[in-house]
N, C-alpha and C positions, 0 to 999 in steps of 0.2 A: 594440791590442791586438794584430797581426801573432802576433807571441810565442806568445801565448796567455792564459791565465785563472793568472795569477799561482799561486793556491794548488794549482794541477793540478801546473804545471810542477814546484812545489815537494816534492808528493807521488812525480812521476814523479822525481826527481831521488835520492829518497832511496830508490826501489823499484832503481834503477837499482845501487843497490851490492851486490845479490842476483845482479847477473850479473857484478858483478866490476868495477863503470867507476864510478869518482869523477868527478861533475859537478856544477858548479854551474847551479840554477833557468835562471839569466842563456844557458845555453847547451842549454837546453831549447826547441824551437819546437813546437807541438802544429801537428797537421794532420787533414786530413781521412781516417782511416784509415791503414791501412798503403802500400795503391799511391800512395794520392795523395804518399807520402815518396818513396818510389820513385823515380815517376817525376820529383817535382822535383830529386830526385837525378842520373837520367838527364840530365837536362836541363840541369843542369850541369857535367856531365862531360864531357859529349857535344857531338857535332852530327852532323844528318842524313848516314848516308853511315857513320859509326864503326865498327868492329867491338868487340864486345861480348864477353865469355864467362862459361856458364853452367855449373851441373853440368847432367849429363843421367842420367835423366829433370832435368827440371824443371819447373815449377810455370807450367802451360799460359798463366795470366796475367800472365807475365813474358815469355815468348814474343810474345803477340798488345801488350802495351805498347810492345816493342821494333821490333815490326812498324809497330803508330803514330806512334813518332818518326822510323821511319825509318831503323833501325839493323840492320847484319848482326849476325848472329848466330853461333859457334861454340860449340861443343855440348864441355865437358870430361867424360869419364867420370869416374859417381862412383861409391860403393862406400856399401852403408848403417853399415860399419861404421869404417871408414876415412876417406869422404868423399873429395870432391875428386881427382882424381889430380893428386898435383903433377905429375908426371913429363908427363902430359901438357901442364897450363899451360903447364912450361918449355920443351916444345917449341913451344907453339902460340906464346909470346913470342919464341923467338928466330928462330922465321918471320915473325910479324906484328905490327903496331901494333894491343895491342888495351888499349884506353881506360878501361874498365871491365868490372870483376867483380864479378858480383852471385849472393851466395848465401847460404844457410841454415846458419851451425854446428850449431844447435841444435833436431833436431830439422826437419829438411828436410822440403819438399813435393814430390814423392810419399813418399820412401824411408821417411821418420819418424828419419833417421841424423842419429851426432853427430858432429864430427870431434874427436879427441884433441887435446889441445891440445899437443901436441910439435908434430904435424900443424898446428895452428893456427899458432904462432910461426914455423915453415918455409914457409910459407902467404905472412905476411904481408913475411917476409924473401924472398922469389921477388916479391912483386909493388913491395916498395919497388927492387928491383936492375933491373926494367924498367917503374921509374914507372907500375903501371895505379893506376887508383886503384879500392875498394873498395867495395862497396853491400851491408852487410850486414841482412839481411834475417829479424828475431826475433822474431817474431812470433807464434812456440809454445815458444816457450822458459819461460814462466814453468808450462809444462804440465810440465816434467821430473817425473815421479813421485817420486823422490826431489829433495827441495830442496838446491839446491849441489851435485848431483853430476855439471855441467858448467859451465862460466863462457863467456861469448859471445867471438867473434872482436874485441870492441869491447874487450875488460878488457886484452888484447897491444898493442892500437895505443900507441906512441911518440910517433909523428909525425903523427897527426892524419890517417890518410889512410882510414881508416874510417870511412865515412857511417851512422852505427849508424838501420833503422828498426824502429817496432815499432805496436802494436796493441792496444787492447781489444777489438776485432772475436770473438776466438778465445775469452774467457775470461768477457770480460762477455756480450756477445752480438754478432749481425754487425748489427744494428740500431742500434747504437752504435758510430757512425763516428768516434770519436774515436783519433788514433794520435800521435806523437810522432816526430823526426827530432835527433840530435843530430850536426851536420854540422862542431866546430871550423872550420878555416880554411876551410870553404865556407859558414858561417854566414850572413853579408854578403847574400851573392849570393843562397842560400836563401830569404832572407827579402825580399829585393826581389822575387824572382819569385813568392813567393806574396801579396805585393800587387796583383800585378797579375795574380793568374789567381784560385787559389781563395778568397784572404783566409782567414779564420783558420774554424776551426771555431765550430760554433755556442755560444753564452756558455752558455746554459742545460744545457744538455748536458754544457761541459765544468766547469759546478757544479755538478750532480749526481754525476758519477765524481769531481770531486775529496773530496765529501764525505763518498763512498762509501770513497773512501781513507782516509780524514784517522779516521775511528769506525773501522775495524778490519772492515768489514763485508767488505769486499774480501778478505782473508787468511781470513778465516772462509770465504768462498766458493772459495776456490784450494785450501785443503784438503778440503776437500768433493769437488771436482769429479778433483782427482789420483784420488782413490778410488774414483772412480765411472768415469773413465778405466783404469786400471788395471784391473781387475775386467773390465770391460766387453771389455779389447782381449786379455785372458786366455781370456776365455768365445769371443769372435772367432776366436780361434787356434784353438781347438779343435777348432769346428767347423768351418773349412777342412778341419783337416787330417782330420777324420773323412768331410766329404761330398763333397771334390775329386776328381778324379780323379789315380790315383796317378800321382808325379813333380811333382805342387805344390808349390811352393818361395812362404816367405814369410820376409818381413821379420821382425825381434824388435825391434821400438822401446823407447827408454829413456822413453817419456813420449809424451804427445798421442791422440791417437783417430785416426790416420791406417796402411792398413796395406796394402802394396804388395804383390800376392800375382804369382807367375810361374807361367803357366800351361804343359801340353807344348807345346813349337813348333805343333802343328796344330792349337790351338785360337785362332781367330780372335777377339780381345776385343769390335772393333769390331759382328760379327756378336752374340758373347753379350751385347751391347749393349743390342740391337734385340730381342735375343727375351727378355729379362728385364723389358724396360717393354713386352711385351706380358703380362706376368705383373705387371706394377706395382711391378717392381722397380730402382733406377734406380744403376747402379755407371757408374763414370770409365773409361772404355779406356784403354791404356797409349798410343794413339797420340796421344790431345790433350797429351800431356807431352813433344814432342818435334815437331823440323821434321824429321826423319827417321823410319824406315819399321820402327826396330830392338826397338818392347817392341811391335809388333804381340799379342802372345800372353800379356801384363800390362794389370794392374788396378789400380785406386785403391780401396779398399774404408775409409766412415768408419764409423769405431766409435762415434762418439758418441753415437747411440741406444742408451737402455739395456737390456739383454738379456734378452727373454723368449721366448716361445711364436712371437711373430709372427715377431724376427726370426730365431730359429731356421731355421723354415721358407721365409724368404726364402734363404738361406745353403743350408738343402736343396735348393731352387729350382734355383741359381745351380749350385749342384756337380751337379742334373742336368742341366741346360742345357750344362755342361761336358762333363760327360760325352757325350752325343751329341755334341758339336762336335767331338769328340775320338776318337770312332768313324767319323764323318763325314770326318773326315781321314784315317783308315788305310784305309777302304774306297775313297776318289778316289788314294789313292797306290796 
């Protein structure tokens, strides 16, 4: 049962249609979450010392995983509106042998950006020309505010180049370590690797998730949290606009609960993180989303917590602390 509980694989295959992907249940492999899926994909596509490309900024867990696997990482600039720079990726591919590209086409982390479909197609053409394997992390895909607003990168894949990875940890609960991978041409290698490493996810949990999907509870839950996250996102954006220093900018995600904030250049968000913790507030400073130091004035806010007075006080406090750091930077200058 390495491939996973068959009724769950069938339900996942049905759900993939919403992402624009037609797949048979036999092509779905259940994993221990999305990171497990990405880990296996990279194990199949690369060897220690190989070079992979990622978006920049990028999910810090991916950077840590690459380090564990002994992989070199080249960070390709990304834009919240248009996604990864195809021009920069082309230049990198012309100069170096890139074995794999790992990215999120729908609601990236930490930008919350979505790649337009025409650029998704151009991206796949580019990777095919340079024989670059593609790993798509679509863990936030089902949290688009408007269902059907964007298709996954996998939906445009015509030669099985894209290894699709996702999970229920962002939609049901982080504790539900149930993910899946659609690897097509790499399927046998993935399953062979899984047999001798993590094996299959907990059967009881798989059965519970399958029942939740079958009885319609999951779809009702998705409709509710999409509405809640949309309201939360709007409230947090308005609060950042009101309380943070002049010159602050932020992204405008079309779904999910992640907000990327760029503060004036004089604000070091590592120091802001330290001062915020003293007030009982946790943020993700920008430096953890890159192996470079280009995002030291940025931070990621998680807007999954319902908006209330406590949340507003936290944003007010963050804004005040950021303002203090901004003033200290001006004085130092």
